C-alpha positions in Angstrom: 95.9 3.7 -2.4 93.7 1.0 -1.0 91.5 -1.0 -3.3 87.8 -1.6 -2.6 88.5 -5.0 -1.0 91.0 -3.5 1.5 88.8 -0.5 2.3 85.9 -2.7 3.2 88.2 -4.7 5.5 87.6 -7.9 3.6 91.3 -8.2 2.9 92.1 -8.2 6.6 89.2 -10.3 7.9 85.8 -11.6 7.1 82.9 -9.2 6.5 80.7 -11.8 8.3 82.1 -13.5 11.3 79.9 -16.5 10.6 82.1 -17.2 7.6 85.4 -17.1 9.5 87.6 -20.2 9.8 89.0 -21.5 13.0 89.0 -24.4 15.5 85.4 -23.7 16.5 84.1 -23.6 13.0 86.3 -26.1 11.3 83.5 -28.8 11.3 81.0 -26.5 9.6 80.0 -26.7 6.0 81.9 -24.4 3.6 79.6 -24.6 0.6 76.0 -25.4 -0.2 74.7 -27.9 -2.7 71.5 -28.2 -4.6 68.6 -29.5 -2.5 67.8 -32.2 -5.0 71.4 -33.5 -4.9 71.4 -33.4 -1.1 68.2 -35.4 -1.0 69.5 -37.9 -3.6 72.6 -38.6 -1.6 70.9 -39.2 1.8 67.2 -39.9 1.1 67.2 -43.7 1.4 69.3 -43.7 4.5 67.3 -41.0 6.2 64.0 -42.8 5.4 65.2 -46.1 6.7 66.6 -44.6 9.9 63.5 -42.5 10.5 61.2 -45.5 10.1 63.4 -47.5 12.5 63.4 -44.6 14.9 59.6 -44.5 15.1 59.5 -48.3 15.6 62.1 -48.4 18.4 62.5 -45.0 20.0 59.9 -44.1 22.6 60.6 -40.4 22.3 60.2 -40.3 18.5 56.9 -42.3 18.8 55.7 -39.9 21.5 56.4 -36.8 19.4 54.6 -38.3 16.4 51.6 -39.3 18.5 51.4 -35.7 19.9 51.3 -34.1 16.5 48.8 -36.7 15.1 46.5 -36.2 18.0 46.7 -32.4 17.9 46.4 -32.0 14.1 43.9 -34.8 13.3 42.0 -35.2 16.5 39.7 -38.1 17.3 37.6 -37.9 14.2 39.7 -36.1 11.5 39.0 -32.8 9.9 35.4 -32.9 8.8 34.1 -30.9 5.9 31.2 -28.4 6.2 29.8 -26.9 3.0 29.3 -23.2 2.5 27.8 -23.3 -0.9 26.1 -20.2 -2.1 24.0 -20.3 -5.3 24.4 -16.7 -6.4 26.2 -13.5 -5.7 23.2 -11.9 -3.9 24.2 -11.3 -0.2 22.6 -13.7 2.2 22.0 -17.4 2.2 18.7 -18.8 0.9 16.9 -21.9 2.2 17.8 -23.6 -1.0 21.5 -22.9 -0.3 21.2 -24.4 3.2 19.5 -27.5 1.8 22.3 -28.0 -0.7 24.9 -27.4 2.0 23.4 -30.1 4.2 23.3 -32.5 1.2 26.9 -31.9 0.2 28.1 -32.2 3.8 26.2 -35.4 4.4 27.5 -36.9 1.1 31.1 -36.1 2.0 30.6 -37.6 5.5 29.4 -40.9 3.9 32.2 -40.9 1.4 35.1 -40.6 3.8 33.8 -43.7 5.7 35.3 -45.7 2.9 38.1 -43.4 1.8 40.7 -46.1 1.8 40.3 -48.4 -1.2 42.0 -51.3 0.6 39.5 -50.9 3.5 42.3 -51.1 6.1 42.2 -47.4 7.3 39.3 -45.4 8.6 39.2 -41.7 8.0 41.1 -40.7 11.1 43.8 -43.3 10.4 43.9 -42.2 6.8 44.6 -38.7 7.9 47.1 -39.9 10.5 49.1 -41.4 7.7 49.5 -37.9 6.2 51.4 -36.9 9.3 53.3 -40.2 9.5 54.6 -40.0 5.9 55.5 -36.4 6.2 57.4 -36.9 9.5 59.2 -40.1 8.6 59.7 -40.1 4.8 59.2 -36.4 4.0 56.1 -37.1 1.9 52.9 -39.1 1.6 51.4 -40.2 -1.7 47.8 -41.1 -2.2 46.4 -42.0 -5.6 42.8 -41.8 -6.7 41.2 -45.1 -7.6 37.8 -45.5 -9.3 36.4 -48.8 -8.4 32.9 -50.3 -8.2 32.2 -50.8 -4.5 28.6 -51.6 -3.7 29.1 -51.0 0.0 30.5 -47.5 -0.5 28.8 -44.2 -1.3 31.4 -43.4 -4.0 33.4 -45.3 -6.6 36.2 -42.8 -5.9 38.6 -43.9 -3.3 42.3 -43.4 -2.4 45.2 -45.8 -2.2 48.2 -45.1 0.0 51.5 -45.5 -1.8 54.8 -46.0 0.0 57.2 -43.2 -1.0 59.9 -45.7 -1.9 57.6 -47.0 -4.7 57.9 -43.7 -6.4 61.0 -44.2 -8.5 62.3 -44.0 -12.1 60.9 -46.6 -14.4 63.3 -49.4 -15.2 65.7 -47.7 -12.7 66.7 -45.1 -15.3 69.0 -42.3 -14.1 67.6 -38.9 -13.4 67.3 -36.4 -16.2 65.9 -32.9 -16.9 62.4 -34.3 -17.0 62.6 -37.1 -14.5 63.7 -37.0 -10.9 63.4 -40.0 -8.6 60.0 -41.1 -10.0 58.6 -37.5 -10.5 57.9 -36.6 -14.1 58.7 -33.0 -14.9 57.6 -30.8 -17.8 59.9 -28.5 -19.8 59.6 -25.8 -17.0 60.7 -28.3 -14.4 57.2 -28.5 -12.8 56.0 -31.9 -11.6 53.2 -33.3 -13.8 53.0 -37.0 -12.8 54.5 -39.9 -10.8 55.9 -43.3 -11.7 54.8 -46.0 -9.3 56.7 -49.3 -8.9 54.6 -52.4 -8.6 56.1 -53.2 -5.2 58.5 -51.8 -2.6 62.1 -52.0 -3.9 63.1 -53.9 -0.7 60.2 -56.4 -0.7 61.6 -59.8 0.1 59.4 -61.8 -2.4 58.3 -60.2 -5.6 58.3 -60.8 -9.3 59.7 -58.7 -12.1 58.9 -55.1 -11.3 56.7 -53.0 -13.5 55.8 -49.3 -13.4 52.6 -47.3 -13.9 52.5 -43.6 -14.7 49.8 -41.5 -13.0 49.4 -37.8 -14.0 48.8 -35.4 -11.2 45.7 -34.1 -13.0 43.1 -36.1 -14.9 41.7 -35.1 -18.3 39.2 -32.8 -16.6 41.8 -30.9 -14.6 40.9 -32.5 -11.3 43.7 -33.6 -9.0 44.0 -37.4 -8.8 47.2 -37.5 -6.7 47.6 -36.2 -3.1 51.2 -35.4 -2.6 51.7 -34.3 1.0 55.3 -33.1 1.2 57.6 -31.5 3.7 59.4 -29.4 1.0 60.9 -26.2 2.4 63.8 -25.1 0.1 63.5 -23.4 -3.3 63.8 -25.8 -6.2 63.2 -28.8 -4.0 61.2 -31.6 -5.5 61.4 -34.4 -2.9 62.4 -33.8 0.7 63.5 -35.6 3.9 61.1 -36.0 6.9 60.9 -34.1 10.1 63.2 -36.5 11.9 66.2 -35.7 9.7 67.7 -32.8 11.8 67.0 -34.4 15.2 67.7 -38.0 14.4 71.1 -38.2 16.0 69.9 -36.4 19.1 66.9 -38.7 19.6 69.1 -41.7 19.0 71.5 -40.7 21.7 68.7 -39.8 24.1 67.3 -43.2 23.6 70.6 -44.9 24.2 71.1 -42.9 27.4 67.7 -44.0 28.6 68.4 -47.6 27.7 71.7 -47.4 29.7 69.9 -45.8 32.6 67.3 -48.6 32.6 70.0 -51.4 32.3 72.1 -49.8 35.1 69.1 -49.6 37.4 68.1 -53.1 36.6 71.6 -54.5 37.3 71.7 -52.5 40.6 68.4 -54.0 41.7 69.0 -57.5 40.5 72.5 -58.3 41.7 72.3 -60.5 44.8 75.6 -62.2 45.7 78.7 -63.8 44.2 80.0 -67.1 45.7 83.5 -68.5 45.2 83.7 -72.3 44.7 86.2 -74.9 43.4 83.6 -76.2 41.0 81.1 -73.4 40.3 79.2 -75.6 37.8 78.5 -78.3 40.4 77.7 -75.7 43.0 75.3 -74.0 40.7 73.7 -77.4 39.9 73.3 -78.1 43.6 71.7 -74.7 44.2 68.6 -74.6 42.0 68.4 -70.9 42.5 71.9 -70.2 41.3 73.7 -70.1 38.0 77.3 -70.3 36.9 78.7 -66.9 36.0 79.4 -67.2 32.3 78.8 -65.2 29.2 75.3 -66.6 28.9 74.4 -65.6 32.5 71.1 -63.8 32.7 70.7 -61.0 35.3 67.5 -61.6 37.2 66.4 -60.5 40.7 67.4 -62.7 43.6 70.0 -64.9 41.8 73.2 -66.2 43.4 76.1 -66.3 41.0 79.0 -68.7 41.3 82.6 -68.2 40.1 85.7 -70.3 40.5 87.6 -69.9 43.7 90.5 -67.4 43.4 88.7 -65.4 40.8 89.0 -61.7 41.3 85.4 -60.6 41.9 84.8 -56.9 41.2 81.4 -55.6 42.1 79.5 -53.3 39.7 80.1 -49.6 40.4 77.0 -47.5 39.9 78.2 -44.0 39.9 75.3 -42.9 37.7 72.4 -42.7 40.2 69.9 -41.0 37.8 69.5 -37.9 39.9 70.2 -35.7 36.8 68.4 -37.8 34.3 65.2 -35.6 34.2 67.4 -32.5 33.8 69.3 -34.2 30.9 66.2 -35.4 29.0 64.4 -32.0 29.4 67.5 -30.1 28.1 67.8 -32.4 25.1 64.1 -32.8 24.3 63.3 -29.1 24.4 65.1 -28.2 21.1 64.3 -31.6 19.6 60.5 -31.2 20.0 60.7 -27.5 19.0 62.4 -28.5 15.7 60.0 -31.4 15.0 57.8 -30.5 12.1 55.6 -27.5 13.1 57.2 -27.6 16.6 55.6 -28.6 19.9 56.5 -28.1 23.6 58.3 -31.1 25.1 55.8 -31.3 27.9 53.1 -32.1 25.4 55.1 -34.8 23.7 55.8 -36.5 27.0 52.4 -35.8 28.6 54.0 -33.8 31.4 51.6 -30.8 31.5 50.4 -32.0 34.9 53.8 -31.3 36.3 53.5 -27.5 35.7 51.2 -24.9 37.1 48.1 -23.9 35.1 49.7 -20.7 33.6 52.6 -22.7 32.2 50.3 -25.4 30.9 48.1 -22.8 29.2 51.2 -21.2 27.6 52.4 -24.7 26.3 49.0 -25.5 24.9 48.8 -22.2 23.1 52.1 -22.9 21.5 51.0 -26.3 20.5 47.7 -25.1 19.1 49.5 -22.5 16.9 51.7 -25.3 15.5 48.7 -27.7 15.0 46.7 -25.1 13.2 49.6 -24.4 10.9 49.8 -28.1 10.0 46.0 -28.3 9.7 46.0 -25.7 6.9 48.2 -28.0 4.8 45.9 -30.9 5.6 42.9 -28.9 4.5 44.5 -28.4 1.1 44.9 -32.1 0.7 41.4 -32.9 1.9 39.9 -30.4 -0.4 41.2 -32.6 -3.2 39.2 -35.4 -1.8 36.1 -33.3 -1.5 36.5 -32.0 -5.1 36.6 -35.6 -6.4 33.6 -36.7 -4.4 31.5 -33.7 -5.6 32.6 -34.2 -9.2 31.3 -37.8 -8.9 28.0 -36.5 -7.4 27.6 -34.1 -10.3 28.3 -36.8 -12.8 25.8 -39.2 -11.3 23.2 -36.5 -10.9 23.1 -36.8 -7.1 23.1 -33.1 -6.5 21.6 -30.3 -8.6 23.1 -26.9 -8.3 21.5 -23.6 -9.4 24.9 -22.5 -10.7 25.2 -25.6 -12.9 28.1 -28.0 -12.7 30.4 -25.3 -11.1 32.8 -27.6 -9.3 34.7 -24.7 -7.6 31.5 -23.2 -6.2 30.3 -26.5 -4.9 33.6 -27.1 -3.1 33.4 -23.9 -1.0 33.5 -24.8 2.7 35.6 -25.2 5.8 37.0 -28.1 7.9 36.1 -28.3 11.5 39.3 -28.7 13.6 39.5 -30.8 16.8 38.5 -29.2 20.0 41.1 -26.7 21.2 43.2 -28.0 24.0 42.8 -26.2 27.3 44.0 -26.3 30.8 41.3 -23.9 32.1 38.0 -24.0 30.2 36.6 -21.1 32.2 39.4 -18.7 31.1 39.1 -19.9 27.6 35.4 -19.1 27.6 36.2 -15.7 29.0 38.6 -15.1 26.1 36.0 -16.2 23.6 33.4 -13.9 25.2 35.8 -10.9 24.9 36.6 -11.8 21.3 32.9 -11.8 20.5 32.1 -8.5 22.4 35.2 -6.5 21.6 36.4 -7.8 18.3 33.1 -8.8 16.9 34.1 -12.4 16.1 31.1 -14.5 15.1 29.8 -17.3 17.3 30.3 -19.8 14.5 34.0 -18.9 14.3 34.4 -19.2 18.0 32.6 -22.5 18.1 35.0 -23.9 15.5 38.1 -22.5 17.2 37.4 -23.3 20.8 34.9 -26.1 20.7 35.7 -28.0 17.6 32.1 -28.2 16.5 29.8 -26.5 14.0 27.5 -23.8 15.3 24.6 -24.7 13.0 24.6 -28.3 14.2 24.7 -27.3 17.8 21.9 -24.8 17.3 19.7 -27.5 15.7 20.5 -29.9 18.5 19.8 -27.4 21.2 16.4 -26.7 19.6 15.6 -30.4 19.5 16.6 -30.9 23.1 14.5 -28.0 24.2 11.4 -29.4 22.3 11.9 -32.8 23.9 12.2 -31.3 27.4 9.0 -29.3 26.9 7.1 -32.4 25.7 8.3 -34.2 28.8 7.4 -31.3 31.1 11.0 -30.7 32.1 12.4 -27.2 33.0 15.8 -26.3 31.6 17.9 -24.6 34.3 20.3 -21.8 33.6 23.7 -22.4 35.2 25.6 -19.4 36.4 29.4 -19.8 36.6 31.0 -17.7 39.4 34.3 -15.9 38.9 37.2 -18.2 39.6 40.6 -17.5 40.9 43.6 -19.7 40.3 45.9 -19.5 43.4 48.7 -21.1 41.4 48.5 -18.4 38.8 48.3 -15.7 41.4 51.4 -17.1 43.1 53.2 -17.3 39.7 52.2 -13.7 38.9 53.4 -12.6 42.3 56.8 -14.2 41.7 57.1 -12.4 38.3 56.0 -9.1 39.8 58.6 -9.5 42.6 61.3 -10.3 40.2 60.5 -7.3 38.1 60.4 -5.0 41.2 63.8 -6.4 42.3 65.3 -5.8 38.9 64.0 -2.2 38.9 65.5 -1.5 42.3 68.9 -2.7 41.0 68.7 -0.5 38.0 
């Protein structure tokens, strides 16, 4: 009689082929470890290598630039208040006035958001993407400081992740993990900040300061923008961790390609002589061929007579270089953070037809919007702190009293949606409005990257100025447009489908 194991076939083979052993799977992991242990083993190396990658690898820098530009945009995500004073449907004039006041106050506050004064708001937001991509997290701590030039005493200081570490270099424990203070349930409640980066060349005796995540009023005073993905993970590596080796190799191949092409273009001639040093001295344009020889265009190189001169062999002509980089960068960019098309990272959308460019931009926008949602969560902490200071100073008076949560209701205007064909985008927006009933305000934010109320007020002002000047506003009619490239692409697809159908 067979036992349960044999009847299931487990005794004769694996129930899951992915767990089988063999030459093709011998280099794969056979057990998993706790995410905190995995981070502890490799965090410092990953952070250092990722930072070096961004400093020296053009592909890594390009990928980071693409995400920063798409997520943050030229100005950063700007807050617009949607405060409502009561539960009665509709927005009163008093509500609109308070909304304008809150929005204007926040706009003034973010001009001096960085307490050190080294980052403007867009750069401050860019650092959220940078820290998450390179180190796996970004820390910003609230600072209350008297600043006469600023709207608020509240500001934020950027903290390097390596400064978050255990005080006095104590080992990790049940309530302390790499500078993160944990409560009895294992939830983070505060951070320990070292006085300087651990690898700073010149520094005195280190000291630590403890900052709770929430102040005594329950308001967040630490922004912790993390790339955590796994359950029970506290600190995590950055976006470059899974693609670091791939990008390094791509960079080395690119470097070799450049060097090979340079050598091929620079090499002039090699002359044999009894005394190559004297010959080189006599020929001001030449140089003796030694280990210190510099390869530059138009040089004549001298070697000792009888030396076996072997010319460089350039079998790699670079014909397949574009194919190689495209094949390697496609998975690398897709796995980088929220994922982006490689054409966007390398600014190569112009090499594709309009239909392909639109598809790539749609994929990018979906990824950017995903990341923007996380940014909005962090920025809402900034807004909450500013409004709390406004209420404490009596700058705003709310019908609902000091209801901080009600005063923080609002949205963040994203950057303008990227488009390869504005006309078709507007057609899509029109259909969304007419068929799905999407509001003009929502469409303005999604497609235009602006606030509908601001544009309506500006349009009214422009119209009034034109009327006073005796000018007539012309209505522009946009004719239907056809894209021959798209028609050709669709014809190819239709032809391929028809051919496949005939074969079937």
